[in-house]
N, CA, C and O atoms as CSV, one atom per row, in Angstrom:
chain,resi,resn,atom,element,x,y,z
A,1,UNK,N,N,0.847,-1.174,0.000
A,1,UNK,CA,C,0.000,0.000,0.000
A,1,UNK,C,C,0.894,1.239,0.000
A,1,UNK,O,O,1.784,1.375,0.839
A,2,UNK,N,N,0.653,2.109,-0.921
A,2,UNK,CA,C,1.445,3.331,-1.058
A,2,UNK,C,C,0.848,4.440,-0.204
A,2,UNK,O,O,-0.356,4.695,-0.239
A,3,UNK,N,N,1.711,5.091,0.560
A,3,UNK,CA,C,1.240,6.215,1.370
A,3,UNK,C,C,1.324,7.483,0.544
A,3,UNK,O,O,2.371,7.801,-0.019
A,4,UNK,N,N,0.227,8.199,0.475
A,4,UNK,CA,C,0.206,9.477,-0.227
A,4,UNK,C,C,0.101,10.590,0.785
A,4,UNK,O,O,-0.631,10.495,1.770
A,5,UNK,N,N,0.845,11.646,0.526
A,5,UNK,CA,C,0.734,12.811,1.394
A,5,UNK,C,C,-0.423,13.661,0.890
A,5,UNK,O,O,-0.480,14.029,-0.283
A,6,UNK,N,N,-1.318,13.957,1.776
A,6,UNK,CA,C,-2.432,14.832,1.426
A,6,UNK,C,C,-2.638,15.804,2.575
A,6,UNK,O,O,-2.334,15.495,3.728
A,7,UNK,N,N,-3.154,16.970,2.253
A,7,UNK,CA,C,-3.350,17.948,3.327
A,7,UNK,C,C,-4.417,17.469,4.313
A,7,UNK,O,O,-5.470,16.969,3.918
A,8,UNK,N,N,-4.125,17.631,5.573
A,8,UNK,CA,C,-5.103,17.279,6.605
A,8,UNK,C,C,-6.170,18.364,6.650
A,8,UNK,O,O,-5.876,19.548,6.481
A,9,UNK,N,N,-7.380,17.959,6.873
A,9,UNK,CA,C,-8.494,18.898,6.974
A,9,UNK,C,C,-8.998,18.863,8.404
A,9,UNK,O,O,-9.288,17.795,8.942
A,10,UNK,N,N,-9.100,20.017,9.010
A,10,UNK,CA,C,-9.582,20.118,10.378
A,10,UNK,C,C,-10.834,20.980,10.389
A,10,UNK,O,O,-10.858,22.064,9.806
A,11,UNK,N,N,-11.854,20.500,11.045
A,11,UNK,CA,C,-13.103,21.255,11.175
A,11,UNK,C,C,-13.550,21.209,12.630
A,11,UNK,O,O,-13.306,20.236,13.344
A,12,UNK,N,N,-14.198,22.263,13.045
A,12,UNK,CA,C,-14.776,22.305,14.393
A,12,UNK,C,C,-16.271,22.529,14.243
A,12,UNK,O,O,-16.701,23.473,13.580
A,13,UNK,N,N,-17.048,21.674,14.850
A,13,UNK,CA,C,-18.497,21.780,14.810
A,13,UNK,C,C,-18.995,22.059,16.224
A,13,UNK,O,O,-18.556,21.418,17.178
A,14,UNK,N,N,-19.898,23.001,16.357
A,14,UNK,CA,C,-20.476,23.338,17.659
A,14,UNK,C,C,-21.977,23.084,17.568
A,14,UNK,O,O,-22.660,23.642,16.709
A,15,UNK,N,N,-22.479,22.238,18.459
A,15,UNK,CA,C,-23.897,21.896,18.483
A,15,UNK,C,C,-24.509,22.409,19.778
A,15,UNK,O,O,-23.924,22.255,20.849
A,16,UNK,N,N,-25.683,23.016,19.681
A,16,UNK,CA,C,-26.372,23.438,20.898
A,16,UNK,C,C,-27.189,22.260,21.440
A,16,UNK,O,O,-27.320,21.229,20.780
A,17,UNK,N,N,-27.728,22.425,22.635
A,17,UNK,CA,C,-28.470,21.336,23.282
A,17,UNK,C,C,-29.667,20.877,22.456
A,17,UNK,O,O,-29.946,19.681,22.369
A,18,UNK,N,N,-30.373,21.831,21.848
A,18,UNK,CA,C,-31.550,21.478,21.048
A,18,UNK,C,C,-31.139,20.674,19.813
A,18,UNK,O,O,-31.822,19.726,19.427
A,19,UNK,N,N,-30.025,21.057,19.201
A,19,UNK,CA,C,-29.532,20.331,18.030
A,19,UNK,C,C,-29.136,18.906,18.375
A,19,UNK,O,O,-29.444,17.976,17.629
A,20,UNK,N,N,-28.450,18.727,19.511
A,20,UNK,CA,C,-28.064,17.383,19.944
A,20,UNK,C,C,-29.285,16.537,20.285
A,20,UNK,O,O,-29.332,15.350,19.961
A,21,UNK,N,N,-30.268,17.143,20.935
A,21,UNK,CA,C,-31.495,16.410,21.272
A,21,UNK,C,C,-32.201,15.950,19.998
A,21,UNK,O,O,-32.729,14.840,19.941
A,22,UNK,N,N,-32.207,16.807,18.981
A,22,UNK,CA,C,-32.824,16.456,17.704
A,22,UNK,C,C,-32.084,15.296,17.034
A,22,UNK,O,O,-32.711,14.390,16.486
A,23,UNK,N,N,-30.748,15.327,17.079
A,23,UNK,CA,C,-29.962,14.240,16.493
A,23,UNK,C,C,-30.194,12.931,17.242
A,23,UNK,O,O,-30.313,11.877,16.617
A,24,UNK,N,N,-30.259,12.985,18.584
A,24,UNK,CA,C,-30.540,11.782,19.381
A,24,UNK,C,C,-31.893,11.192,19.006
A,24,UNK,O,O,-32.047,9.976,18.902
A,25,UNK,N,N,-32.871,12.075,18.805
A,25,UNK,CA,C,-34.217,11.633,18.452
A,25,UNK,C,C,-34.207,10.918,17.103
A,25,UNK,O,O,-34.870,9.895,16.933
A,26,UNK,N,N,-33.449,11.463,16.141
A,26,UNK,CA,C,-33.366,10.845,14.816
A,26,UNK,C,C,-32.703,9.473,14.880
A,26,UNK,O,O,-33.056,8.574,14.117
A,27,UNK,N,N,-31.744,9.312,15.787
A,27,UNK,CA,C,-31.062,8.025,15.937
A,27,UNK,C,C,-31.880,7.029,16.752
A,27,UNK,O,O,-31.561,5.841,16.774
A,28,UNK,N,N,-32.928,7.501,17.421
A,28,UNK,CA,C,-33.789,6.670,18.262
A,28,UNK,C,C,-32.988,5.936,19.332
A,28,UNK,O,O,-33.250,4.768,19.621
A,29,UNK,N,N,-32.011,6.625,19.918
A,29,UNK,CA,C,-31.176,6.079,20.989
A,29,UNK,C,C,-31.141,7.092,22.126
A,29,UNK,O,O,-30.209,7.895,22.182
A,30,UNK,N,N,-32.113,7.090,23.032
A,30,UNK,CA,C,-32.179,8.118,24.070
A,30,UNK,C,C,-31.006,8.111,25.044
A,30,UNK,O,O,-30.713,9.147,25.640
A,31,UNK,N,N,-30.325,6.984,25.226
A,31,UNK,CA,C,-29.244,6.908,26.209
A,31,UNK,C,C,-27.857,7.145,25.603
A,31,UNK,O,O,-26.862,7.080,26.325
A,32,UNK,N,N,-27.766,7.417,24.303
A,32,UNK,CA,C,-26.475,7.623,23.644
A,32,UNK,C,C,-25.897,8.978,24.067
A,32,UNK,O,O,-26.640,9.948,24.217
A,33,UNK,N,N,-24.560,9.048,24.263
A,33,UNK,CA,C,-23.972,10.321,24.691
A,33,UNK,C,C,-23.704,11.230,23.491
A,33,UNK,O,O,-23.755,10.779,22.347
A,34,UNK,N,N,-23.424,12.488,23.747
A,34,UNK,CA,C,-23.313,13.482,22.673
A,34,UNK,C,C,-22.127,13.232,21.750
A,34,UNK,O,O,-22.212,13.522,20.557
A,35,UNK,N,N,-21.023,12.699,22.274
A,35,UNK,CA,C,-19.866,12.408,21.418
A,35,UNK,C,C,-20.226,11.330,20.403
A,35,UNK,O,O,-19.880,11.437,19.227
A,36,UNK,N,N,-20.919,10.294,20.859
A,36,UNK,CA,C,-21.314,9.219,19.948
A,36,UNK,C,C,-22.315,9.712,18.914
A,36,UNK,O,O,-22.257,9.298,17.756
A,37,UNK,N,N,-23.232,10.587,19.309
A,37,UNK,CA,C,-24.211,11.136,18.368
A,37,UNK,C,C,-23.494,11.855,17.235
A,37,UNK,O,O,-23.768,11.601,16.062
A,38,UNK,N,N,-22.579,12.749,17.582
A,38,UNK,CA,C,-21.869,13.526,16.568
A,38,UNK,C,C,-20.985,12.613,15.722
A,38,UNK,O,O,-20.895,12.801,14.508
A,39,UNK,N,N,-20.331,11.630,16.338
A,39,UNK,CA,C,-19.480,10.701,15.592
A,39,UNK,C,C,-20.291,9.903,14.581
A,39,UNK,O,O,-19.851,9.721,13.445
A,40,UNK,N,N,-21.465,9.425,14.974
A,40,UNK,CA,C,-22.328,8.672,14.061
A,40,UNK,C,C,-22.725,9.538,12.871
A,40,UNK,O,O,-22.652,9.090,11.727
A,41,UNK,N,N,-23.143,10.768,13.130
A,41,UNK,CA,C,-23.567,11.663,12.053
A,41,UNK,C,C,-22.405,11.951,11.110
A,41,UNK,O,O,-22.576,11.920,9.892
A,42,UNK,N,N,-21.225,12.231,11.659
A,42,UNK,CA,C,-20.059,12.511,10.815
A,42,UNK,C,C,-19.665,11.294,9.986
A,42,UNK,O,O,-19.380,11.423,8.795
A,43,UNK,N,N,-19.645,10.120,10.600
A,43,UNK,CA,C,-19.277,8.907,9.861
A,43,UNK,C,C,-20.280,8.601,8.755
A,43,UNK,O,O,-19.884,8.212,7.656
A,44,UNK,N,N,-21.560,8.770,9.026
A,44,UNK,CA,C,-22.573,8.561,7.987
A,44,UNK,C,C,-22.356,9.525,6.826
A,44,UNK,O,O,-22.480,9.138,5.664
A,45,UNK,N,N,-22.036,10.766,7.134
A,45,UNK,CA,C,-21.796,11.761,6.090
A,45,UNK,C,C,-20.559,11.412,5.271
A,45,UNK,O,O,-20.564,11.529,4.045
A,46,UNK,N,N,-19.506,10.985,5.952
A,46,UNK,CA,C,-18.268,10.617,5.253
A,46,UNK,C,C,-18.504,9.402,4.366
A,46,UNK,O,O,-18.075,9.381,3.213
A,47,UNK,N,N,-19.183,8.389,4.898
A,47,UNK,CA,C,-19.446,7.193,4.106
A,47,UNK,C,C,-20.315,7.502,2.894
A,47,UNK,O,O,-20.155,6.887,1.840
A,48,UNK,N,N,-21.231,8.451,3.041
A,48,UNK,CA,C,-22.081,8.839,1.921
A,48,UNK,C,C,-21.312,9.540,0.814
A,48,UNK,O,O,-21.720,9.492,-0.346
A,49,UNK,N,N,-20.210,10.188,1.153
A,49,UNK,CA,C,-19.440,10.956,0.175
A,49,UNK,C,C,-18.137,10.273,-0.221
A,49,UNK,O,O,-17.339,10.848,-0.961
A,50,UNK,N,N,-17.916,9.067,0.257
A,50,UNK,CA,C,-16.608,8.433,0.071
A,50,UNK,C,C,-16.364,8.033,-1.387
A,50,UNK,O,O,-17.229,7.448,-2.040
A,51,UNK,N,N,-15.189,8.356,-1.869
A,51,UNK,CA,C,-14.758,7.919,-3.193
A,51,UNK,C,C,-13.386,7.270,-3.121
A,51,UNK,O,O,-12.946,6.646,-4.086
A,52,UNK,N,N,-12.717,7.407,-2.010
A,52,UNK,CA,C,-11.387,6.828,-1.817
A,52,UNK,C,C,-11.216,6.525,-0.334
A,52,UNK,O,O,-12.119,6.766,0.467
A,53,UNK,N,N,-10.061,6.001,0.019
A,53,UNK,CA,C,-9.787,5.697,1.424
A,53,UNK,C,C,-9.753,6.972,2.250
A,53,UNK,O,O,-9.226,7.991,1.804
A,54,UNK,N,N,-10.304,6.918,3.431
A,54,UNK,CA,C,-10.336,8.062,4.340
A,54,UNK,C,C,-9.916,7.605,5.724
A,54,UNK,O,O,-10.098,6.443,6.089
A,55,UNK,N,N,-9.359,8.520,6.485
A,55,UNK,CA,C,-9.020,8.259,7.879
A,55,UNK,C,C,-9.697,9.325,8.718
A,55,UNK,O,O,-9.566,10.518,8.443
A,56,UNK,N,N,-10.420,8.895,9.742
A,56,UNK,CA,C,-11.104,9.811,10.643
A,56,UNK,C,C,-10.453,9.661,12.011
A,56,UNK,O,O,-10.317,8.548,12.520
A,57,UNK,N,N,-10.050,10.785,12.608
A,57,UNK,CA,C,-9.477,10.741,13.953
A,57,UNK,C,C,-10.289,11.626,14.881
A,57,UNK,O,O,-10.898,12.608,14.456
A,58,UNK,N,N,-10.285,11.265,16.141
A,58,UNK,CA,C,-10.981,12.051,17.149
A,58,UNK,C,C,-10.121,12.047,18.402
A,58,UNK,O,O,-9.786,10.986,18.930
A,59,UNK,N,N,-9.764,13.233,18.874
A,59,UNK,CA,C,-8.963,13.335,20.094
A,59,UNK,C,C,-9.851,13.049,21.298
A,59,UNK,O,O,-10.979,13.535,21.377
A,60,UNK,N,N,-9.337,12.262,22.232
A,60,UNK,CA,C,-10.079,11.901,23.434
A,60,UNK,C,C,-9.285,12.379,24.644
A,60,UNK,O,O,-8.134,11.983,24.829
A,61,UNK,N,N,-9.889,13.223,25.462
A,61,UNK,CA,C,-9.258,13.732,26.676
A,61,UNK,C,C,-9.282,12.626,27.730
A,61,UNK,O,O,-10.350,12.184,28.153
A,62,UNK,N,N,-8.105,12.186,28.147
A,62,UNK,CA,C,-8.013,11.070,29.093
A,62,UNK,C,C,-7.995,11.496,30.552
A,62,UNK,O,O,-7.958,10.633,31.429
A,63,UNK,N,N,-8.019,12.786,30.847
A,63,UNK,CA,C,-7.923,13.245,32.240
A,63,UNK,C,C,-9.010,12.638,33.126
A,63,UNK,O,O,-8.726,12.235,34.254
A,64,UNK,N,N,-10.235,12.568,32.641
A,64,UNK,CA,C,-11.330,12.028,33.459
A,64,UNK,C,C,-11.448,10.514,33.334
A,64,UNK,O,O,-12.223,9.898,34.066
A,65,UNK,N,N,-10.699,9.907,32.427
A,65,UNK,CA,C,-10.826,8.471,32.190
A,65,UNK,C,C,-9.881,7.643,33.059
A,65,UNK,O,O,-10.058,6.431,33.178
A,66,UNK,N,N,-8.876,8.287,33.671
A,66,UNK,CA,C,-7.918,7.567,34.508
A,66,UNK,C,C,-8.561,7.061,35.788
A,66,UNK,O,O,-9.642,7.508,36.171
A,67,UNK,N,N,-7.895,6.135,36.440
A,67,UNK,CA,C,-8.406,5.618,37.697
A,67,UNK,C,C,-7.269,5.632,38.715
A,67,UNK,O,O,-6.428,4.734,38.682
A,68,UNK,N,N,-7.208,6.599,39.605
A,68,UNK,CA,C,-8.125,7.728,39.793
A,68,UNK,C,C,-7.937,8.766,38.690
A,68,UNK,O,O,-6.900,8.778,38.026
A,69,UNK,N,N,-8.934,9.646,38.484
A,69,UNK,CA,C,-8.835,10.666,37.434
A,69,UNK,C,C,-7.654,11.601,37.676
A,69,UNK,O,O,-7.291,11.879,38.818
A,70,UNK,N,N,-7.064,12.080,36.586
A,70,UNK,CA,C,-5.990,13.059,36.696
A,70,UNK,C,C,-6.580,14.386,37.159
A,70,UNK,O,O,-7.731,14.684,36.838
A,71,UNK,N,N,-5.828,15.186,37.902
A,71,UNK,CA,C,-6.332,16.509,38.293
A,71,UNK,C,C,-6.581,17.363,37.047
A,71,UNK,O,O,-5.850,17.249,36.063
A,72,UNK,N,N,-7.599,18.209,37.083
A,72,UNK,CA,C,-7.926,19.041,35.921
A,72,UNK,C,C,-6.813,20.020,35.590
A,72,UNK,O,O,-6.715,20.477,34.451
A,73,UNK,N,N,-5.970,20.353,36.566
A,73,UNK,CA,C,-4.879,21.291,36.320
A,73,UNK,C,C,-3.548,20.574,36.100
A,73,UNK,O,O,-2.490,21.196,36.196
A,74,UNK,N,N,-3.588,19.267,35.804
A,74,UNK,CA,C,-2.343,18.526,35.579
A,74,UNK,C,C,-1.667,19.010,34.304
A,74,UNK,O,O,-2.324,19.491,33.381
A,75,UNK,N,N,-0.349,18.876,34.266
A,75,UNK,CA,C,0.459,19.397,33.168
A,75,UNK,C,C,0.781,18.275,32.186
A,75,UNK,O,O,1.085,17.155,32.598
A,76,UNK,N,N,0.716,18.566,30.920
A,76,UNK,CA,C,1.096,17.590,29.904
A,76,UNK,C,C,-0.094,17.166,29.068
A,76,UNK,O,O,-1.226,17.595,29.291
A,77,UNK,N,N,0.190,16.321,28.111
A,77,UNK,CA,C,-0.841,15.864,27.183
A,77,UNK,C,C,-1.385,14.516,27.625
A,77,UNK,O,O,-0.675,13.511,27.593
A,78,UNK,N,N,-2.614,14.496,28.027
A,78,UNK,CA,C,-3.305,13.265,28.389
A,78,UNK,C,C,-4.393,13.038,27.348
A,78,UNK,O,O,-5.585,13.050,27.654
A,79,UNK,N,N,-3.957,12.832,26.119
A,79,UNK,CA,C,-4.878,12.717,24.992
A,79,UNK,C,C,-4.487,11.493,24.179
A,79,UNK,O,O,-3.303,11.183,24.041
A,80,UNK,N,N,-5.474,10.805,23.646
A,80,UNK,CA,C,-5.229,9.715,22.714
A,80,UNK,C,C,-6.089,9.987,21.487
A,80,UNK,O,O,-7.167,10.571,21.597
A,81,UNK,N,N,-5.622,9.572,20.342
A,81,UNK,CA,C,-6.400,9.744,19.117
A,81,UNK,C,C,-7.064,8.418,18.762
A,81,UNK,O,O,-6.389,7.409,18.558
A,82,UNK,N,N,-8.382,8.432,18.692
A,82,UNK,CA,C,-9.129,7.275,18.222
A,82,UNK,C,C,-9.153,7.370,16.700
A,82,UNK,O,O,-9.560,8.395,16.153
A,83,UNK,N,N,-8.721,6.316,16.009
A,83,UNK,CA,C,-8.565,6.366,14.556
A,83,UNK,C,C,-9.449,5.311,13.907
A,83,UNK,O,O,-9.481,4.160,14.342
A,84,UNK,N,N,-10.167,5.716,12.859
A,84,UNK,CA,C,-10.957,4.791,12.053
A,84,UNK,C,C,-10.536,4.962,10.601
A,84,UNK,O,O,-10.514,6.082,10.091
A,85,UNK,N,N,-10.204,3.866,9.934
A,85,UNK,CA,C,-9.839,3.907,8.522
A,85,UNK,C,C,-11.009,3.362,7.728
A,85,UNK,O,O,-11.525,2.284,8.025
A,86,UNK,N,N,-11.426,4.108,6.719
A,86,UNK,CA,C,-12.617,3.759,5.956
A,86,UNK,C,C,-12.235,3.554,4.496
A,86,UNK,O,O,-11.539,4.384,3.913
A,87,UNK,N,N,-12.679,2.469,3.915
A,87,UNK,CA,C,-12.525,2.272,2.481
A,87,UNK,C,C,-11.217,1.663,2.030
A,87,UNK,O,O,-10.838,1.841,0.872
A,88,UNK,N,N,-10.512,0.953,2.890
A,88,UNK,CA,C,-9.262,0.316,2.451
A,88,UNK,C,C,-9.511,-1.070,1.928
A,88,UNK,O,O,-8.573,-1.753,1.517
């Protein structure tokens, strides 16, 4: 498999509470969290427009995920990138 260099595209989406509630309703999953709602919508959109291989990444803040949780004022990067490769 040949690696091609392509420009990375970064977008920021901001959803209000009413918009997220509407998306949850469309998914018919009342207990789904907001990150999963937005991820599902983005992945569906990407799959609908796919013409070649794509990679989707999402940064996950690990500060609250540790056991015990890291202090909110801790120094350093406590982030992991969740990666999904589509269309390979």
